[in-house]
Wavefront OBJ file of the C-alpha trace (Angstrom):
o trace
v 88.579 126.479 81.885
v 85.139 126.607 80.572
v 82.832 123.542 80.463
v 79.800 122.396 78.220
v 77.177 120.533 80.296
v 76.208 117.091 78.867
v 72.607 116.274 80.047
v 71.790 112.547 80.027
v 68.372 113.057 82.056
v 70.043 114.622 85.190
v 69.540 111.226 86.906
v 72.048 111.291 90.068
v 72.126 107.524 89.896
v 74.105 107.705 86.826
v 77.937 107.285 87.371
v 80.548 108.137 84.392
v 83.261 105.440 84.136
v 86.273 107.330 82.553
v 88.426 104.365 81.391
v 88.514 101.299 79.216
v 86.340 98.447 80.291
v 88.096 95.085 79.162
v 88.158 91.225 79.658
v 92.222 91.274 79.269
v 93.871 93.755 81.526
v 93.547 94.616 85.388
v 92.359 98.047 84.649
v 89.701 96.812 82.202
v 88.575 94.087 84.664
v 88.159 96.608 87.392
v 85.982 98.567 85.254
v 83.863 95.752 84.228
v 83.135 94.550 87.714
v 82.501 97.994 89.006
v 79.893 98.305 86.233
v 78.452 94.754 86.866
v 78.193 95.528 90.499
v 76.383 98.741 90.313
v 73.836 97.046 87.904
v 73.537 93.883 90.094
v 72.747 96.172 93.049
v 70.380 98.129 91.174
v 71.032 101.544 92.815
v 73.749 103.184 90.128
v 73.999 103.270 86.376
v 77.467 102.771 84.960
v 77.915 105.249 81.909
v 80.978 104.158 80.079
v 82.932 106.857 78.290
v 85.195 104.459 76.181
v 83.913 101.705 73.905
v 83.349 98.260 74.861
v 85.556 96.558 72.051
v 87.752 94.783 74.245
v 85.150 92.978 76.326
v 84.987 89.043 75.524
v 81.491 88.800 74.272
v 81.804 84.922 74.707
v 81.958 85.065 78.381
v 80.087 88.462 79.171
v 76.616 88.029 80.245
v 74.459 89.226 77.505
v 71.912 91.146 79.602
v 74.823 92.866 81.100
v 76.415 93.577 77.782
v 73.354 94.737 76.023
v 72.790 97.338 78.923
v 76.247 98.628 79.085
v 76.208 98.980 75.227
v 73.038 101.107 75.497
v 74.532 103.332 78.148
v 77.866 103.671 75.967
v 75.834 104.555 73.142
v 73.633 107.234 75.240
v 77.170 108.749 76.110
v 78.325 108.715 72.355
v 75.055 110.323 71.228
v 75.320 113.116 74.059
v 78.555 113.831 73.311
v 77.883 114.192 69.603
v 75.398 117.010 70.243
v 78.140 119.254 71.474
v 78.428 122.498 69.584
v 82.218 122.007 69.757
v 83.432 118.455 69.845
v 86.837 119.385 71.304
v 85.410 121.586 74.120
v 85.586 120.156 77.880
v 82.445 118.665 79.052
v 80.895 118.782 82.595
v 78.588 115.904 83.364
v 75.308 116.337 85.396
v 76.263 113.272 87.321
v 79.301 111.936 89.170
v 82.380 110.623 87.231
v 84.482 107.973 88.319
v 88.211 108.456 86.757
v 91.063 106.058 86.605
v 94.264 107.533 87.148
v 97.887 106.238 86.761
v 101.517 107.679 87.245
v 101.593 111.357 87.901
v 97.720 111.190 88.325
v 97.533 111.241 84.644
v 94.395 110.153 82.895
v 93.793 108.347 79.656
v 93.983 110.422 76.440
v 91.003 112.895 76.287
v 89.842 111.920 79.612
v 91.168 115.151 81.349
v 88.426 117.031 79.441
v 85.615 115.350 81.220
v 84.425 116.511 84.453
v 81.473 115.378 86.810
v 79.597 116.500 89.779
v 81.587 115.371 91.509
v 84.922 113.873 90.218
v 86.305 111.070 92.138
v 89.060 108.582 91.251
v 90.684 105.349 91.605
v 94.701 105.425 91.338
v 97.310 102.709 90.790
v 100.867 104.136 91.165
v 104.307 102.757 90.571
v 106.020 105.963 90.328
v 106.711 107.334 94.187
v 107.525 110.842 92.903
v 104.459 113.083 92.710
v 105.539 116.700 91.596
v 103.631 119.955 92.143
v 101.595 119.576 88.811
v 100.586 115.860 89.603
v 99.321 117.050 93.220
v 97.281 119.921 91.545
v 95.749 117.272 89.259
v 94.950 115.263 92.172
v 93.141 118.066 94.086
v 90.175 118.366 91.728
v 88.909 114.776 93.039
v 86.572 114.763 95.754
v 87.804 111.488 97.008
v 90.726 109.211 95.712
v 90.517 105.486 96.140
v 94.085 104.102 96.197
v 94.544 100.676 94.973
v 96.846 99.671 97.697
v 98.210 101.053 101.180
v 101.455 101.907 99.816
v 99.801 103.950 97.001
v 97.825 105.811 99.562
v 100.843 106.644 101.482
v 102.673 107.980 98.548
v 99.486 110.146 97.834
v 99.254 111.394 101.477
v 103.061 112.164 101.594
v 102.788 114.488 98.478
v 99.912 116.301 100.407
v 96.511 114.660 99.166
v 94.538 113.811 102.037
v 91.068 112.839 100.478
v 92.649 109.380 100.158
v 91.104 106.125 101.186
v 92.536 102.403 100.418
v 90.269 100.244 98.217
v 91.994 97.217 96.828
v 90.827 94.990 94.036
v 88.705 91.833 94.252
v 88.481 88.201 92.727
v 85.572 86.542 90.920
v 84.714 83.436 93.105
v 82.932 81.911 90.240
v 86.183 81.715 88.316
v 88.949 81.618 90.990
v 88.271 78.993 93.468
v 90.047 75.788 94.759
v 89.604 72.659 92.649
v 90.768 68.991 92.626
v 94.269 67.877 91.814
v 95.233 68.056 88.104
v 94.456 65.242 85.964
v 97.719 65.526 83.823
v 101.261 66.362 83.786
v 101.525 64.787 87.460
v 105.071 64.279 87.070
v 105.984 67.924 86.693
v 106.261 70.610 89.393
v 104.512 73.485 87.761
v 105.600 77.099 88.694
v 103.375 79.728 87.500
v 104.467 83.302 86.823
v 101.911 86.041 85.616
v 101.864 89.582 84.525
v 102.863 91.664 81.719
v 106.630 91.287 80.813
v 108.613 94.330 82.214
v 111.239 95.182 84.602
v 108.809 96.234 87.429
v 107.161 92.811 87.478
v 110.464 91.158 88.040
v 110.333 88.272 85.506
v 113.997 88.233 85.338
v 114.086 87.538 89.149
v 111.802 84.792 88.259
v 113.821 83.278 85.652
v 117.282 83.514 87.572
v 115.617 81.787 90.477
v 113.970 79.027 88.235
v 117.302 78.501 86.445
v 118.888 77.414 89.733
v 115.974 75.535 90.997
v 115.617 73.520 87.762
v 119.145 72.466 87.856
v 118.110 70.781 91.172
v 114.804 69.375 89.923
v 114.517 68.723 86.323
v 110.744 67.781 86.680
v 110.148 71.600 87.550
v 108.112 73.329 84.743
v 107.729 77.381 84.405
v 104.643 78.505 83.093
v 104.938 81.937 81.814
v 101.893 84.063 81.520
v 103.681 87.018 80.582
v 101.609 88.326 77.506
v 101.267 92.377 77.151
v 99.617 94.693 74.838
v 102.606 96.948 75.274
v 105.568 94.736 73.940
v 108.050 97.609 74.029
v 107.633 97.389 78.116
v 109.792 94.125 77.851
v 112.649 96.169 76.636
v 112.999 97.571 80.163
v 114.333 94.095 81.313
v 117.662 95.707 79.793
v 118.226 97.141 83.504
v 118.032 93.496 85.052
v 120.968 92.663 87.188
v 120.333 89.253 86.931
v 120.297 88.533 83.114
v 122.507 89.464 80.354
v 119.867 89.717 77.602
v 116.668 91.674 77.304
v 113.797 90.134 75.221
v 113.716 90.633 71.659
v 110.649 91.717 69.459
v 109.937 89.105 66.376
v 109.126 90.416 63.011
v 105.456 90.955 64.100
v 106.396 93.166 66.835
v 105.551 90.638 69.562
v 108.016 89.554 72.430
v 109.815 86.628 71.752
v 109.583 85.048 75.203
v 110.736 81.616 74.247
v 113.943 82.993 72.632
v 114.279 85.250 75.757
v 114.301 82.157 78.104
v 116.518 80.198 75.968
v 118.971 83.091 75.904
v 118.864 82.988 79.537
v 119.850 79.481 79.896
v 116.572 77.678 80.386
v 116.530 74.367 78.532
v 113.736 73.266 76.014
v 111.010 71.437 77.970
v 111.555 73.418 81.121
v 109.126 76.080 80.298
v 105.810 76.857 78.477
v 104.300 80.143 77.244
v 100.787 80.421 78.196
v 98.749 82.364 75.415
v 96.859 85.463 76.133
v 93.368 84.510 77.366
v 90.310 86.205 78.773
v 89.899 86.392 82.511
v 87.091 83.654 82.603
v 89.791 81.178 81.342
v 92.450 81.948 83.874
v 91.010 80.116 86.788
v 91.391 76.637 85.088
v 95.164 77.488 84.107
v 95.940 78.687 87.792
v 94.686 75.696 89.251
v 97.044 73.416 87.294
v 100.108 75.174 89.205
v 101.957 73.761 92.415
v 102.995 77.064 93.280
v 102.772 80.666 91.923
v 105.710 82.856 91.893
v 105.478 86.911 92.111
v 108.963 88.656 92.902
v 107.621 91.901 91.653
v 109.697 95.004 92.327
v 106.611 97.218 92.811
v 102.732 96.823 92.599
v 100.543 100.191 92.810
v 97.627 97.677 93.544
v 97.408 94.431 95.269
v 98.667 92.390 92.205
v 95.271 90.976 90.568
v 96.886 87.801 89.303
v 98.514 87.003 92.559
v 94.985 87.501 94.039
v 93.657 85.172 91.449
v 96.248 82.575 92.225
v 95.622 82.726 96.111
v 91.815 82.421 95.453
v 92.554 79.108 93.490
v 94.299 77.552 96.583
v 97.883 77.861 94.940
v 100.569 78.401 97.437
v 102.014 81.749 96.383
v 105.416 83.363 96.873
v 105.152 87.015 97.223
v 107.860 90.001 97.335
v 107.306 91.957 100.426
v 107.132 95.322 99.063
v 104.379 98.006 98.049
v 101.120 96.587 97.112
v 101.942 92.980 97.980
v 102.170 93.953 101.522
v 98.396 94.325 102.049
v 98.064 90.554 100.820
v 100.902 89.421 102.952
v 99.203 91.223 106.024
v 96.007 89.369 105.643
v 96.527 86.044 103.694
v 98.527 82.915 104.253
v 101.646 82.779 101.729
v 105.394 82.816 101.360
v 106.767 86.368 101.871
v 110.190 87.008 100.296
v 111.400 89.401 103.038
v 114.862 90.099 101.716
v 114.133 93.242 99.706
v 117.041 95.310 98.379
v 116.940 98.737 97.063
v 115.731 99.469 93.225
v 117.900 102.343 91.768
v 115.910 104.656 89.469
v 116.335 103.880 85.891
v 116.319 106.025 82.569
v 112.428 106.347 82.602
v 112.691 108.445 85.790
v 110.260 106.941 87.929
v 110.711 107.327 91.731
v 111.438 103.940 93.269
v 111.200 104.599 96.857
v 109.697 101.691 98.455
v 110.357 99.255 95.604
v 112.107 95.936 96.428
v 114.755 93.804 94.722
v 113.702 90.167 95.680
v 116.774 87.664 96.261
v 116.777 84.768 93.968
v 118.307 82.465 96.711
v 115.244 83.250 98.953
v 113.031 82.288 96.028
v 114.772 78.969 95.802
v 114.568 78.606 99.299
v 110.864 78.924 99.286
v 110.504 76.794 96.320
v 112.341 74.069 98.109
v 110.106 74.184 101.007
v 106.963 73.950 98.902
v 108.578 71.126 96.837
v 109.469 69.226 99.771
v 106.421 69.453 101.828
v 103.461 69.760 99.562
v 100.981 68.929 102.296
v 102.160 71.983 104.327
v 102.067 73.968 100.991
v 98.628 72.736 100.237
v 97.328 73.897 103.879
v 98.930 77.419 103.239
v 97.257 77.670 99.763
v 93.803 76.408 101.234
v 93.931 78.854 104.233
v 94.394 81.902 101.645
v 91.647 80.618 99.337
v 89.134 80.525 102.279
v 90.182 84.035 103.301
v 89.841 85.419 99.853
v 86.271 83.971 99.483
v 85.443 85.670 102.945
v 86.638 89.204 102.310
v 88.479 89.740 98.861
v 85.525 89.157 96.421
v 84.805 91.915 93.852
v 81.316 92.303 95.199
v 82.697 93.061 98.787
v 85.520 95.269 97.564
v 83.442 97.353 95.100
v 80.454 97.843 97.630
v 83.034 99.270 99.925
v 84.998 101.387 97.346
v 81.582 102.728 96.231
v 80.682 103.671 99.683
v 84.163 105.168 100.389
v 83.952 107.268 97.328
v 80.660 108.762 98.331
v 78.570 107.236 95.280
v 76.539 105.004 97.711
v 75.356 105.294 100.865
v 75.284 102.178 103.379
l 1 2 3 4 5 6 7 8 9 10 11 12 13 14 15 16 17 18 19 20 21 22 23 24 25 26 27 28 29 30 31 32 33 34 35 36 37 38 39 40 41 42 43 44 45 46 47 48 49 50 51 52 53 54 55 56 57 58 59 60 61 62 63 64 65 66 67 68 69 70 71 72 73 74 75 76 77 78 79 80 81 82 83 84 85 86 87 88 89 90 91 92 93 94 95 96 97 98 99 100 101 102 103 104 105 106 107 108 109 110 111 112 113 114 115 116 117 118 119 120 121 122 123 124 125 126 127 128 129 130 131 132 133 134 135 136 137 138 139 140 141 142 143 144 145 146 147 148 149 150 151 152 153 154 155 156 157 158 159 160 161 162 163 164 165 166 167 168 169 170 171 172 173 174 175 176 177 178 179 180 181 182 183 184 185 186 187 188 189 190 191 192 193 194 195 196 197 198 199 200 201 202 203 204 205 206 207 208 209 210 211 212 213 214 215 216 217 218 219 220 221 222 223 224 225 226 227 228 229 230 231 232 233 234 235 236 237 238 239 240 241 242 243 244 245 246 247 248 249 250 251 252 253 254 255 256 257 258 259 260 261 262 263 264 265 266 267 268 269 270 271 272 273 274 275 276 277 278 279 280 281 282 283 284 285 286 287 288 289 290 291 292 293 294 295 296 297 298 299 300 301 302 303 304 305 306 307 308 309 310 311 312 313 314 315 316 317 318 319 320 321 322 323 324 325 326 327 328 329 330 331 332 333 334 335 336 337 338 339 340 341 342 343 344 345 346 347 348 349 350 351 352 353 354 355 356 357 358 359 360 361 362 363 364 365 366 367 368 369 370 371 372 373 374 375 376 377 378 379 380 381 382 383 384 385 386 387 388 389 390 391 392 393 394 395 396 397 398 399 400 401 402 403 404 405 406
């Protein structure tokens, strides 16, 4: 394949970011904090190859935003000078790519190449075919979002792999005083986009049983997704009869699904979509956070943020969660059944099916002994601040990828 070089001054300090920076998704937040940390350290210049329309301008530092917009505009200008706007492009600086299942890139990104190319990978699909492995070989180094993801890559024959989990923003996610409202409710927070992989059906099945014993329990569902069709994957649930429906605006009717699944009115609240900067306050209201996810290709950013806020957290003992369980105080769900492949064809080796009864047992422990639970949450929060901040994690990642010497 032939390439057209794009010259942005030849400064080796520039690094292309080849995915969407955003304030509303895990990938987007990763890109934002990578760019922020590069600029804060002053040794690398982030060059976004996608627009910044999904950044929350109210909560983004205006100086940082101005710099990123200038760099994004420089990329747009350079790309516009190509004689053939559809031809592949090779940059004169390193490019950091974001890869998902099958080591596939966002639309159009496969035509972009750097000097060298490096990548960050989050996988849920445990199957990597020959074509996927060949796509992976072009990258000098691949940073896997979790140890499980790194194992999948290495088992497929890719050896240039390092483990680089995500981080948390300690200015947003930190412990705080007890909430001043709804003191008579036991609040259980569940977060993540609504889909079979995230296991919200398991949460509903367990909460339904727990609420029958404790009517003061309240489920707060932070399940907004920019991809509503993913909610239909809940048709695979072995626990619930109904999959979520879409309303006349094409959005998921979460409240209707919870009612259809047997939860009474007043037992749940639906958290609206909100920028990451507002999530700390929401999480600190919870008595417990629950994540019975079937698979995480990273370390589950929302779970990490809950733990940083000192919220006692229940985690399924599988895939990316295992990195958190190994290092942080929490309530692991050790009973993990096999998850069969579904119609999407995703490989599910290493996925886990959590037991709703074990979840109820964990909820009972926290409900009954809140002093002990608070100790578990506080211990996790301290550890998060010591070693799991974005700055710590990104500095290590940039070094592991060979973009920074330290």
